[in-house]
Structures are given as structure tokens and as C-alpha cells.
N, C-alpha and C positions, 0 to 999 in steps of 0.2 A: 766458717761459722762466727758470726759476731759475738764478742765478748761484752759482758756488762757487768757492773758492780753496784755497790749502794750509792745512792744520791749523797750530797753533802750532809743533809739533814738526817739521812738514815744512818750514815756513818758516825755522826755525831752523837745520836741516840744509842747506837751499838758501843760506842766507847763509853758513854756514861752509865750503861748498864752494869749492874753487879753481878750478873750471871756468868759463872764460869765459861769462858770461851771454848775449853777443852770439852766440856759437856755439850756445848752447843753444837759444836763440830760433830761429836759422835751422834747427837740427834739427828743432824742432818744426813749423816751416813745411812742411819736406819730408814729414814725417809727415801733416800736414794734406792735402798733395797727394796722398799715397800712398792716403789713405781715399778720395779722389774717383775713383780708378781703377776701371774696371770688372773683373770677374774676368778677362776675355780681355786686357785691357791689362796687369794685373799679371802674368798667365803669360807674356806676351810679354817682359817685362823681367826675370822672375824664375824662368824655367821650369827653371833648373838647380838652384835651392834646392829647388823643388817635386819634382822627380825624385829628388833626394838623399833627401827625406823619405819618398818612397813606397818608395825602395828598401831603406831600414832598416825600414820597416813590413813588408816581406816576411817578417821573422822571426815574424810572427803566424801565417803560414800554417802553421808548425811547430806552434805552440800549438794552433790548431784541429785539425790532423791528430792531434797525440798525445792530445788529450781525446776524439777519436771512435774511435781504433783499439782501445782496449783493451776498450770495451764490446761491440764487435762480435765479439772474440775469444771471448767467453763462449759462442757458438753456432758457432765455426769447428772443424771435425772435427779437424784437425791439432793445434789447440791443445788441444783437449780430449783427444786421445790421449796428449799429452805430459804435460800437467798436470792433467787431470781425475782426480776421486776417484770410484771406483765405488760405486754405491748396492747395495741388496740384490739388485736384479735384474740386476747388473754394467753397468748404464748409467753410463758416466762424465759427470761434470758438475763445474762450478766450485762449491765450497761458498759458500752465499750470504754467511757471515762474511768470505770473502775479496772477494766482489763488493763488499760495503759497505765493506771496508777500501780497496779499490782506488779507491773515489769519495772517501773520506775522509782518504786519506793525503796528499793534495796540500795540505791546509790548512796544517799546520806547515812544509811545505816552500815554501808560497807565501810565508808571512810571512818566512821566513829570504831568500827572493830579492828580495822587496820592501824589507826592511830593506837588504840588500847593495846594491841598485841605488840607493837614495836616497843612502846614503853614498858609494858609488863614483862615480857620475854627477857629483857635487858635487866629490869630490876629485881624480878622474883625468879627468874629461870624458867625454862620450858615446861618442866614439870607441873609447877603450880599453876601457870598461866593456863596450861591445857587443861588441867582439872578444874579450874574456875570457870572456864568455857563450858565444860560438860555439864556443871551444876545449873548453869544459866540456861543451857539447851533444855534439861528436864523441866525446869519451871515455864519455859516458853511454851513447850508443847501443851501445857494446860491451857494457855490462852487461845491456842488453835482449836483444841477439843471442845471447849466450852464457849466459843465464840457465838454471840447472838445476832451480830450485824455484819456487813461488809466492812464497816468502819473498823470493828474489833479485830477482824481477820487481816485489814490492811496494816493496823498498828502492830499486830503480832508478827507480820511479815517484815516490817521495817526493823523491829528488835532482833528478829531471828537472823537477818543479813548480817548484822554485827557480829555474831557467833560464827556463822560459816566463814565470813572472811578472815577471822581470826585464825581458824585452822589452816586455811590455804597458806597463810604466811608462815605459820609456826612449824608446820610439817616440813616445808622445804628447807627452812633454816636448820631444823634439828637434824635432817638426813644429811646435810653438808657437814656438820660438826661432829656427829657421832660415828660416821662411817670413814674408812680409810679411802685413800685416792681412788683405788681401783673399783670400790663398790658405791661411790657417791652418785654416780650418774645413773646407774639403774634405780638406786634407791629413791632419788629424787623423782625419776621418771614414773615410778610406781604411782605417785599421786594422781597422774593423770588417768590411769586404769581405775583407780578407786572412784573417781568422778564418775566415769562410765558406768562402772557397776551400780551406782545410786540410780542413774536414768533407767537401768535395765529393770532394777527392783521396782522402781515407781511405775514402769508399764505394766508390770505384772499385778501389782497392787490395784492400780486403777480398774484393770480388767476384772479383778475380783470383786471391786465394790459395787459393779453393776449389778450383782445378784443379791446385795444386801439392801433390803427397803429402809426406808426412813433416815433420820439423822444419822444412824450408826454407819451408814454407807460411806459418807465422807469422813466421818469421825474416826472409823477404823484406819482409814489410810493416813491419817495425823498420828494416830496412837502407835503405828509402827514405827515411828522415830524414837519412843521410849525404848526399843530393843536395843539401840546402839549406845547411849551414853553410860549406861550402868557398867557394862563389862569394860568399855573403855576407860572410865573413871577408876574403876577398881585396879585394871591392869597398869594404868599409867602410874598409879601409887608406887608400885614396885619397879617402874622404869628408871634406868639411869639418867642422871642429869648430863647436859653436855659438858665434857671436860674443859672446853675453851671456856665456857662461861664460868666454871668453878674457878680456874686460873685467874681469870680477870677479877674476881671476888676475892682472891687470896686464899682460897680453900685447897690448898695444894693437896693434902694428904687424900681428901675427898676425890680429886681428880685422879690421882693414882689408883684408888680403889675402883674408880669407875672404869678406868682403862684395862684393869687387871680382870674386872668382871665381864667386860665385853669381849675379851680375847680368849682364845682356847687356853687351858691350863699350861703353864711352862713357858708361853710366849714371852712374857716380860719377866725379867730378873730386876734386881734392884738398881743396877747400874743403867741398864738401857732404859728403864722407864723414867729415871731421873733425867737422862739425855732427851727423852722426847717431852717431857714437861719443860725442859729448858728451852725447847725451840718454841713450845708455845708462848712461855713468858717471854722470849726474845721477840717473837712476831708481834707481841701485844705491845712491848716498849716501842718498836718502830711505828706502829700504827698510832700511837698516842701523840706523834707529831701533827697530824692532821685530825685527828678525832679523840681529843683528850677526854672530853666529856661523853662522847658516844651519843650525842643528841642529834635530832633531825637537822638542826643547822650544819652539823659536820658532813651532811651528805653533798655539801656545795662546796667544800674546802679542798683545795689542793687536787689529788688525783681521785679522789673521792667523786669530784664532779663528773670525770669521765665515766667512772663505774656506775654513777646514776644514770647517766645518759644510755649505756648499754642496757642497764635493768630495764629502763622505760621501753627502749627499742625491743628488746626481746619479748616483753609482756604485749606491746603492741601488735609485733607480728602475728600472734595468735589470732587477732581479729581483723587485721588487715591483709592478711594472707589470701582472702577470698572465699573462704570457707562459709561466709554468712549466705552465700547463695544457695547451697544446698538445704538450709533451714526452710526456704520457701519454694521448694521445687515443686509442690502440688500447684501452688498459685501460678507460677509463671508458665508451667506446662499446660495447664487449662487455658490461660490467656493465649498460648501459642496454637491452641486447636486440639488438645488432647482431651478425650471424653474424661468425664468425671470419674467413672469407674476404673478406668485405665490409669489414670494420674493418681488415684489413691492406692491402686494395686501397686502401682512403681513406687509409691512413697513408702509402703509397707517393706518393700524390698530394700529400699534405701535406708529406712529406720532400722530394720533387722541388721543390715550390714553395718550401719553405723554403731550399734550395740556390739556386734562381733568385732568391729574394726578396734573397739578400744582394747580388746584382747589380743587379737591378730596382730594390729599395728604396733601395740606396746611391745609384744613379743619380737617382731621384727626389729624394733628399735632396740631392745635389750642386747640382740645380737650384733648390732651394727655400731652402737655408741661406743662399745670398747674397742673395736677394730679401726673405724675410720675417723672418729673424733666427732665433737659436737658441732664445729663451724661447718665442716662439709656436709654433714646430714640435714642440717638446718638449710643451707644454701641450695643444696640439690633438690630438697623438699620443695623450697619455694619456686625454683625453676619449673619443676613439673606441674605444681598448683597453677603457675601462670600460663603454662601450655594448655592445660584443661580450660581454663577460663577463656583464653583466646579461640578455643575450638566452640565453646558455648556460645560466645559473642558472634561468631560467625555463622554458626548454625541459626542463631536467633535473628540474623539481618536477611536470610533468604526465606523464600515461601515455605511454610511449614509442610511437612509430609511425615509419613511413618518413620522413614529412615532418620530425618533430622530430629524428631522428637526421641527417638530411641538413643540417638547418638548424645543428646542432651542428658538424658537420664543416666546414660552409661558413664558420662564424665562426672557427674555428681558423685555417682559411687566412687569412681577413682579418686576423687577429690577427698572423700571421707577416709579411705584407706590411707592415702599418702599422708594426709595430715597426722592421723593417729600414729604414723610410723617415724614421722620426722617432727615437724614443727611442734605439734601439741605437746608430746611427752618432754622433749629435749629443752623446751622453754623452762620448765621447772628445774632442770639441772643446772643450765646456764645461770638462772636467776638466782639459785642458791649460792653458786661458787664465785661469781663475780664480785660481790661486796667484801669489803675488808671486815675483818671478824668483829671489831668493836662496834660497827654499825649495820651488821647483817640483818639483823632482824628489822631495823627501821628501813633499810634501803629495799628489802623485799616487800615490805608493806606499802612503801610509796610507789613502787613499780607496779604492784597489783592495784593500787588506787587509780594509776594512770590506765591500766588495762580496763577497768570499770567504767571509766569515762568513755574510753573508746567503744566499748560493748554497747553502751547505752546509745551513743551515737549511731552506731550501726544498725541496732534493733528499731530506731526510728526511721532510718533512710530506706533499708532494703525491701520492706513491704510496699513502700511508696513506689520504688523503682519498677518492681516486677508486676505490680497490679495494673489493670487497665479498668478498674472500677471507679466508683465515686472516690475522689482525692487521690487517685493512683496517677502515675505519670506515664504508664503504658509503654516502658522500655522493653518489658519481657526479657528475653534472653540477652538482649544488647546491654543489659545491666551488668553483664560480666565484663564489659570493656571497662566501665567505671572501676570495678574492683582489680581489675588487671593492672590500671594505672597505679593503684597504690601498692599491689604486690610488686611492680616493678621498682617503686619508689623505695620500699624498705628493704627489699633485695639489695638493691645498690648501696643503701645505707650499711646493710649487714656486711657486705663484702669489703667495704672500706673501714668499718667502725666495730664490728662485733668479733672479738679475738677468740681463739680457742683456748677454753680453759680446762681441758681434760689433761690429766698427766702431771699437772703442777701442783705443789702444795700451796697453802695460803700464803706462806712466806715467799715463795717464787713469785705469786701474782702480785704482792706488794711491790717487789722490786721491779718487775716489768712494767707496771703501771706507772711507777715513780719515775722510771727512766723514760716515759712516754713513747715506749717501742710501739710501732705501728701494729695495727691488729693482725695483718697478713704476716708479720715476722715474728709473733710470739713462740712458733716452734723453731725458729732458726736462730735463736741466741742461747749462749752459754753463761749462766750466771756464776760469777766468781765472788765468793764471800769472804769478807774480812776476816771473819772468825777461823777460817781455815788457815789463813796465813799466821794469824796470832797463835793458833793451836801448833802449827808447825814450828814456829819460833819458840814457844815455850817447851815443846817437845825436845828441841835442839838444845836448848839451855839445860834441860834435865839430862840429856845424854852427855853433855859437857861435863857437868857437875859430877855424874856418876864416873866418868873417865878419869876426871881430875882426883876424885876420892880414892879410886882404884890405884892410881898412880902413886898417890901417897902412901897407900898401904902397902904396896909392893916395895917401897923404898925403905 
């Protein structure tokens, strides 16, 4: 096994540090023992931190709900009666320009929200930033409920997208910093399940809105969003702050209280909690080399450049994996020759499976991520998705039949399940673990912004590919070959560039990235720490001093 140590700059920073090397060594010993814990043991000791992480992630239920609700309104009678524009036959509908605008207006809003989150989380901490976002959500819902025109709804949608994007970034960074190593993966992956829960709730609310006449039909669906912010706002007031952020701000005693509060009684004593804090301080000192100010510009300096690349890559994989095909299953199945009734029935099955897959898939992922790791789970997931895309493309290239259409529908269902068991949730975990602690919030925010760009490009291309109507390209099932190309491209990138982040402390990852260890070798190296040698030397001197004193006393 290859051995590595600090780079020259890291060694210099470590030497300049005033932190007791003996304490740092003891802290790393504690982390080594932490790595040996099973998931169940780690949960027994740190269940409070795990539950707080999951609680803050519930904000993503609102994100999933908001993203699903407006698309369904385009066919809601009460909404069409209020905002629809009549055509020559007097039938009201939402103009296609507005439909496209509702899809795209979130892009600038998301950028603003992501920037504010990266700035606010580092300046004010996770709790205050989160609570500020919740207050903004309560106000924004008023804009939706009392909107008088499509323009007002469009403005509310643009503003709300800033809030939802804020929670996407904040929840992932918070989960990584408050949970111990063995719980980080599942805690961050839970965010994906919350997003699916929001979509599931939206489908039920939309169905219920059909039976409510007048404006209260569509208003009720928006008013449901008031259910979440108030309890989350109150609960977050009592939530612990990230100990990493507290240490960076010099609030050491508060960081100790947070660690004590998050663990079971008796887990920490005065000595080992000081040692653990010493590791956080030591990691922060080393990271100051390349991120002294913790600004967005630091994302492109030194080893942070590679981390930013990995961050962008894993977020892009969610979109470029090929799952966009399943969102338009009805359209290309009808184009291929399936009847309208059958295609919609199949879409109901796929949609139902999609909703269940968030729970089933994430449940599978929870069991696998701690056993086989992040990197293998994503790579194998991408390979299976690629195989399904290849099958859809082949079936779309031959004359349509009952068998080919059924096979295409089955592959769409498999893609949903595999995605939610691998690429979908694991992205949140890797995205939260890869960045350096000083720029974690900003790195996750930037990666998420890149995801938004990719997603908007995909939402423009896919419907044109699968449609054979006006403006469509008529590719039908053959569009799967296009996304297969991107799938192969990002899978190849991941094989060579995306490292395994599971089982490493943030200090370990700093050393691995600083030494430019290839992605495939992260698990094949052993880190030798300078502090261990210094601590050994100091212990040796102490023993010599004790022996000499004892010798003098005996004489």
C-alpha cells in the first residue's frame, strides 16, 4: 500500500500551528476508532445529530412539491378558468410561452439563491440562513395565493426558486458537517427521498383540488406550502449549529457544547472532546493555504480546482445519466404507435413506481452505500442505466409492436428504480463530502448551479427529440442513443476522476487531494501524519525526563 504524507505547504502550515500536536494525534486516534464503527453503532452514539440532519432536510419536501405543482395546474379546470386564455373555439388554456417561462424562470432565481446560500451559510451559519429562508418562504406563498395574473405567478415562481435552491445546498453541507463519518452518506442521501416525498404529496393535492370549485381549488394547493415552514422554522431555532463553522469562527466552547449535545451521554469527556476540536482546528489551518478567505474565488485555487470539477461532474451526472427520457414516456410511446389509453395507463404505472422508487430505491441505497462505497455504487448505476438506454434505442429502431413497446416501458421503469437506488441519492453524499470545509457551502452551491444549467438544457432538448409533432425532431425511442452518448461520456469521466469519499475524514481528503492521488487509488494509500511523529518524539522525551528524574531520586 502506497504511503503519503502532507505536502510541503501543508507541513509548513502544520508546523506554524499553535495547536498541541499530542492533542491532534489523540484526535486522529478518535477518528480512526470512529471509522471502525458499524452504521448501527454510529447511529447509537450519534442518533441526535442524524435526526437533526434529517429534520433540516425536510425542507426539500417543499422543493419537490413546488416543482411538481405548477405543471399539473396547466390542466386544472379552476386554474384554467382563472388564468386561461380562450382560443378561437372559446376553450381556455395556458399559452405555451407561459408554460415554457414557468419552466425556465427558475434558472436566474436558482443562481441568486445558491449565491446567497453560499455567502450566508459561511457568514451567519446554517441555522440563521435556514431560518431566514423559511421566513421568506412564508411571505412568498402569499404571492402565489393572491396572484391576479400569470405575470404575478411567474414573478412569485422566480422568487420562490431562490429559496428552494438555498435549501438544496444548505441541507447537504449541514449533513456532512454535523454527522460522523459512518452516518454522512445516509444523512445526505435522505435529501433525495425528501424531494420525492414532495412530488408524491403534490400529486395527491392536485387530485384533491379537482373537487374544489372556483379560485380556492388552485389556491388551496399553494396554501398547503404554509404547512411546512412554521414547524421547520421553530424546530431549527433549537437545532445545533455545525461544529466546523463554530470552530472557524473561534467559538470553541459552543462547538464543544454542540458535539456533546449531539452524542449520547458519556460519549465525550474533557480530554477527547478537546482532541476532536483540535483536529477540526488543525484541518482548518491546513485548508487556509488554499482558501484563506473562503470565497468563491478560492474554488479555483490549488486542489480546490479539482474538487470543484468533481462537484460539477457528480451534479451533472444526475441529468446526463439519461433519466430525462422517462419524463416523456407517454409522448414517445404514442409516437411509436401505442394507443393513447395504453400509454397513459403505462405512465401511471411508471409515475407510481417513480414515487415508490424514491422510498424503495433510497432504502436500497442506504443498505449499499455503507457496504460497497460511493464510487462503485455510482459507476454500476451508470452502467445499468446505459444498458437500459441502449435497449430503448434498439427497440426504437425496429418496427413497433406490442413487444417492443412493452419492453420500452419496462426499461423506463427500471431506469427510475436504478437511478433512485444509485446516482440520484449518492450525488448528494459525494457533493457534500468532496469540498474543503472552508468552502463547502460555496462549492455545493456552485455545483448545484451547474446542475440547474444542465437540467434546463435537457428540458429543452428532450421533448423535441421524442416528439414527431410540430417542431419535433421525430427521433422517438432512438433519442435514447443521444443520451446514451452522454451517459458513456460522464461514466468514463467518473471512472478516471471521481474518487471514493466514504470512510475518510475531511482531513484525510485534504491530504489526498493535495497529493494529487488519482481517483482510483484513494482507497489504496495510507496517510502518515506529521503530528503522529511529533507526538511520538514528545512522548519519548517525556519518558526520558521521567526516567532521568527517577534515576536522580534513586541516587
